C-alpha positions, 0 to 999 in steps of 0.5 A: 608288062604284067596283067594288072598293068594291061588291065589298068591301061585298057581301063584308061583307054576305055575311059578316053573312048567313053569320053570321046563318044559322049562329048563328040558330034561325030558321024555314025560310022566314027561313032560305030567305030568307037562303040566297037572299040569299047566292046573289044576293050570290055571283052579284053578287060573281062578276059584279063580279069578272069585269067589274072591269077588269084593271088599276088604272087601269080602262082595260080591259074583258075581254069574254072573261072576262065571257063565261066568268063568265056561262057558268059562272054558274047564273043565266045558263045559259039565256041566249042569246048575244044576251042575253049580248052585250046584258049586255056592251053595257050594261056598256060603255055604263055604263063609257063614261058613268062615264068621261065623268062623271070626265073631262068628255069631249066626244067619243070616237073609235073604230073602225067595229066598236065604233062599230056596237056603240055605236049600240045604246046608249039614249043614242045619236042619229044625226048629221043629214046636212048640206049638207057632204059628207065628203071621201073622201080626208080622214084625219080621223075622221067624225061618226057621232052623239051618245052621252050628250052626246058626239060619236061619231066613227069613225076609218076608219084604225083596224084592225077589231081595234083596240078602243080608245075614245079620249075627248077633252075639246076637242082633248086626249086624256083617257082610253083604254078598251081592250076585249079581245074575242078571240072577236069577240063584240061584232060 
């Protein structure tokens, strides 16, 4: 189910609960239950609308909008910046997993900044050091580890603020995910 389909489903559920609340003569406990569910649905809708990517091809994650949404939301006012960053990391890992499943990508290449963030993922494992020593003059991306069954490579020639994650299937580029992070929250 896509993010937009989840948003539509939650909006329909919100309308049903709102109608139920207005039309019914229920006990205070059941009305409180409906109101709590409406609050949770509103929270989920706000969150989904903010994390829903900007353009139709789902190739951008806007960290700045996510942070603004989380700070505005009453459920996250007590969270520290570290907790907010962890939420954004989970979103990023989930998005990468979705892209991997759609494109059957076998490796991804990114800059050192995003690679450092991805090393916190639950599915990350480090590449063992082998007998081969990397050539410091080589312009090829170097292997850092495995992320969800994909090879994670770092392109040392990508700029620190070039927040792209480029997915490859064999040698063919299949998708590019852009991450907007003008406040440098991720690292």
